[in-house]
ZAPA-534438 format. One record per residue (C-alpha): residue number from 1; x, y, z. Coordinates in steps of 0.1 Angstrom, whole numbers, plus 5000, padded with zeros to 4 digits. Layout:
BEGIN
<zagu=NUM, c1=X, c2=Y, c3=Z>
...
// end
This chain:
BEGIN
<zagu=1, c1=9077, c2=8605, c3=3368>
<zagu=2, c1=9077, c2=8644, c3=3357>
<zagu=3, c1=9049, c2=8664, c3=3354>
<zagu=4, c1=9050, c2=8698, c3=3337>
<zagu=5, c1=9023, c2=8727, c3=3343>
<zagu=6, c1=9019, c2=8739, c3=3310>
<zagu=7, c1=9001, c2=8772, c3=3300>
<zagu=8, c1=8989, c2=8767, c3=3264>
<zagu=9, c1=8982, c2=8798, c3=3240>
<zagu=10, c1=8951, c2=8788, c3=3215>
<zagu=11, c1=8949, c2=8820, c3=3202>
<zagu=12, c1=8983, c2=8829, c3=3181>
<zagu=13, c1=8979, c2=8798, c3=3165>
<zagu=14, c1=8942, c2=8802, c3=3156>
<zagu=15, c1=8952, c2=8839, c3=3143>
<zagu=16, c1=8978, c2=8823, c3=3122>
<zagu=17, c1=8949, c2=8799, c3=3106>
<zagu=18, c1=8964, c2=8767, c3=3123>
<zagu=19, c1=8947, c2=8742, c3=3145>
<zagu=20, c1=8965, c2=8739, c3=3182>
<zagu=21, c1=8983, c2=8754, c3=3209>
<zagu=22, c1=9016, c2=8771, c3=3213>
<zagu=23, c1=9035, c2=8773, c3=3248>
<zagu=24, c1=9033, c2=8807, c3=3269>
<zagu=25, c1=9053, c2=8791, c3=3302>
<zagu=26, c1=9063, c2=8758, c3=3314>
<zagu=27, c1=9075, c2=8744, c3=3349>
<zagu=28, c1=9085, c2=8713, c3=3364>
<zagu=29, c1=9061, c2=8705, c3=3393>
<zagu=30, c1=9083, c2=8696, c3=3423>
<zagu=31, c1=9089, c2=8717, c3=3455>
<zagu=32, c1=9103, c2=8745, c3=3437>
<zagu=33, c1=9080, c2=8748, c3=3405>
<zagu=34, c1=9113, c2=8750, c3=3381>
<zagu=35, c1=9108, c2=8771, c3=3353>
<zagu=36, c1=9121, c2=8756, c3=3325>
<zagu=37, c1=9108, c2=8780, c3=3299>
<zagu=38, c1=9137, c2=8793, c3=3285>
<zagu=39, c1=9149, c2=8752, c3=3276>
<zagu=40, c1=9118, c2=8751, c3=3248>
<zagu=41, c1=9107, c2=8764, c3=3214>
<zagu=42, c1=9079, c2=8787, c3=3220>
<zagu=43, c1=9073, c2=8786, c3=3182>
<zagu=44, c1=9062, c2=8755, c3=3176>
<zagu=45, c1=9023, c2=8746, c3=3171>
<zagu=46, c1=9010, c2=8712, c3=3192>
<zagu=47, c1=8985, c2=8697, c3=3182>
<zagu=48, c1=8976, c2=8678, c3=3211>
<zagu=49, c1=8994, c2=8665, c3=3246>
<zagu=50, c1=9011, c2=8630, c3=3232>
<zagu=51, c1=9029, c2=8651, c3=3209>
<zagu=52, c1=9037, c2=8676, c3=3235>
<zagu=53, c1=9050, c2=8646, c3=3257>
<zagu=54, c1=9072, c2=8634, c3=3227>
<zagu=55, c1=9084, c2=8665, c3=3226>
<zagu=56, c1=9093, c2=8673, c3=3260>
<zagu=57, c1=9103, c2=8634, c3=3258>
<zagu=58, c1=9132, c2=8645, c3=3231>
<zagu=59, c1=9140, c2=8681, c3=3251>
<zagu=60, c1=9146, c2=8668, c3=3284>
<zagu=61, c1=9156, c2=8633, c3=3278>
<zagu=62, c1=9130, c2=8612, c3=3295>
<zagu=63, c1=9105, c2=8586, c3=3282>
<zagu=64, c1=9071, c2=8593, c3=3277>
<zagu=65, c1=9057, c2=8573, c3=3297>
<zagu=66, c1=9077, c2=8592, c3=3325>
<zagu=67, c1=9060, c2=8621, c3=3314>
<zagu=68, c1=9028, c2=8640, c3=3328>
<zagu=69, c1=9009, c2=8673, c3=3320>
<zagu=70, c1=8987, c2=8692, c3=3335>
<zagu=71, c1=8972, c2=8728, c3=3327>
// end
């Protein structure tokens, strides 16, 4: 399993009239806490963590069931 530590931004989508969140930073929770923010599109608005897991599955080429999200 790969676990991602994410910092979410709820304010920017709200100001744009959308529900959901965007990502500010993303790190892989491992010994080094590898920052992978540069590998994601920070402009995407996600509605829930399941949608986020699907996106991470595509970007990082991992099965959805092998992805964990923590804040």
